[in-house]
C-alpha positions in Angstrom: 1.7 -27.9 29.3 0.6 -25.5 31.9 -2.7 -23.3 30.1 -1.5 -20.3 31.4 1.4 -20.8 29.6 -0.1 -21.9 26.5 -2.8 -18.9 26.2 0.8 -16.9 27.4 2.5 -17.9 23.9 -0.2 -17.0 22.0 -1.0 -14.0 23.0 2.3 -13.0 22.4 1.6 -14.7 19.0 -1.0 -12.5 18.5 0.2 -9.4 19.0 3.5 -10.2 17.3 1.4 -11.0 14.2 -0.9 -7.3 14.6 2.8 -5.8 14.8 4.2 -7.0 12.0 0.7 -6.5 9.9 -0.3 -3.2 11.3 -2.5 -1.3 9.5 -1.6 1.9 8.1 -4.0 5.4 8.0 -2.7 7.4 4.7 -2.9 10.7 6.3 -1.3 13.9 5.5 1.7 14.6 7.3 2.8 18.0 5.8 6.6 16.9 4.8 5.8 16.0 1.2 3.4 17.9 -1.1 2.7 14.9 -3.9 1.8 12.7 -0.9 -0.2 15.0 1.4 -1.8 15.9 -2.3 -2.8 12.1 -2.7 -5.0 12.4 0.9 -6.6 15.5 -0.3 -8.0 13.9 -3.6 -9.1 10.8 -1.5 -10.2 13.0 1.2 -12.6 15.2 -0.7 -13.8 13.1 -3.5 -14.4 10.5 -0.9 -12.1 7.8 -3.2 -9.8 5.1 -1.9 -6.4 5.5 -2.9 -4.0 3.0 -3.7 0.0 3.4 -3.2 2.6 1.7 -5.1 6.0 1.8 -3.6 8.6 1.2 -6.6 12.2 1.5 -7.8 13.4 2.1 -10.9 16.0 -0.6 -10.5 13.4 -3.1 -9.5 12.8 -5.9 -12.0 9.2 -6.5 -10.3 8.9 -3.4 -10.1 9.2 -3.1 -14.3 7.4 -6.0 -14.6 4.3 -4.8 -12.7 4.7 -1.6 -14.6 5.3 -3.3 -17.9 2.5 -6.6 -18.1 -0.1 -4.4 -15.5 0.1 -1.6 -14.6 0.3 -0.2 -18.9 -2.8 -2.5 -19.7 -5.9 0.0 -20.0 -8.5 -2.3 -18.3 -6.4 -1.9 -15.2 -5.2 2.1 -15.5 -8.7 2.4 -16.4 -10.1 0.6 -13.0 -7.7 1.8 -11.1 -8.2 5.7 -12.2 -11.8 5.6 -12.0 -12.3 4.1 -8.8 -9.4 5.1 -7.1 -6.7 8.1 -6.3 -3.5 6.7 -6.8 -0.1 8.0 -5.6 3.4 6.3 -6.6 6.2 6.1 -4.2 10.0 5.9 -5.9 11.9 4.8 -3.4 15.3 6.2 -5.5 13.6 9.2 -4.5 16.7 11.0 -2.0 14.4 13.2 -0.4 14.1 11.8 3.3 10.5 12.3 3.9 9.9 9.6 0.8 12.6 7.5 2.5 10.6 8.5 5.9 7.1 7.0 4.5 8.5 3.8 3.3 10.1 3.2 6.8 7.1 4.1 8.7 4.9 2.1 6.9 6.9 -0.9 7.1 7.9 -1.4 3.3 11.0 -4.0 3.2 10.1 -5.4 -0.1 8.8 -3.6 -3.7 6.8 -3.8 -5.4 4.5 -2.9 -3.0 0.9 -1.5 -3.1 -1.1 -0.6 -0.3 -5.1 0.1 -0.6 -7.2 1.7 2.0 -10.5 2.3 1.5 -12.3 6.0 1.6 -11.8 6.7 5.4 -7.7 6.1 5.1 -7.3 3.2 6.4 -5.5 0.2 5.8 -7.4 -2.3 3.8 -5.3 -5.2 2.2 -1.1 -4.7 1.0 0.5 -7.1 -1.5 3.7 -7.0 -3.9 3.7 -8.0 -7.4 0.9 -10.2 -9.3 -0.9 -10.8 -12.4 -2.9 -8.6 -14.8 -6.3 -10.3 -13.3 -5.8 -10.7 -9.7 -4.5 -7.0 -10.2 -8.4 -6.5 -11.4 -9.2 -8.5 -8.9 -7.7 -6.9 -5.8 -9.2 -3.7 -6.9 -12.8 -4.4 -7.4 -12.0 -6.2 -3.9 -11.6 -2.8 -2.5 -14.2 -0.4 -4.1 
């Protein structure tokens, strides 16, 4: 097989993976006061941020809230070391849908972790409380 062809396919695959899993920046955009407030809090307190995209009708989201986010150890870890912002995609405001679309949210729940410089460090979906604690500690 031609090495140039193989190299081209590898480069194309890497670019496709990067495009599909691009990292985002948590930035104020002036369209959603809640979003902008969370960005401002992260910047002023120099804390990382976790953004949760959820919906009231979503069974996985309900399980995440009931079995993970409701635990006091998770709640304490989240609120002592992060700015936590929830985006409910049931919200009909266009800016809410725009954030979800811009960030490529196609599955809920989706949790995005940003560092204190507002750069995305990881994203995940539903997890156990133990996995959530590990995920939070990894981002501190």
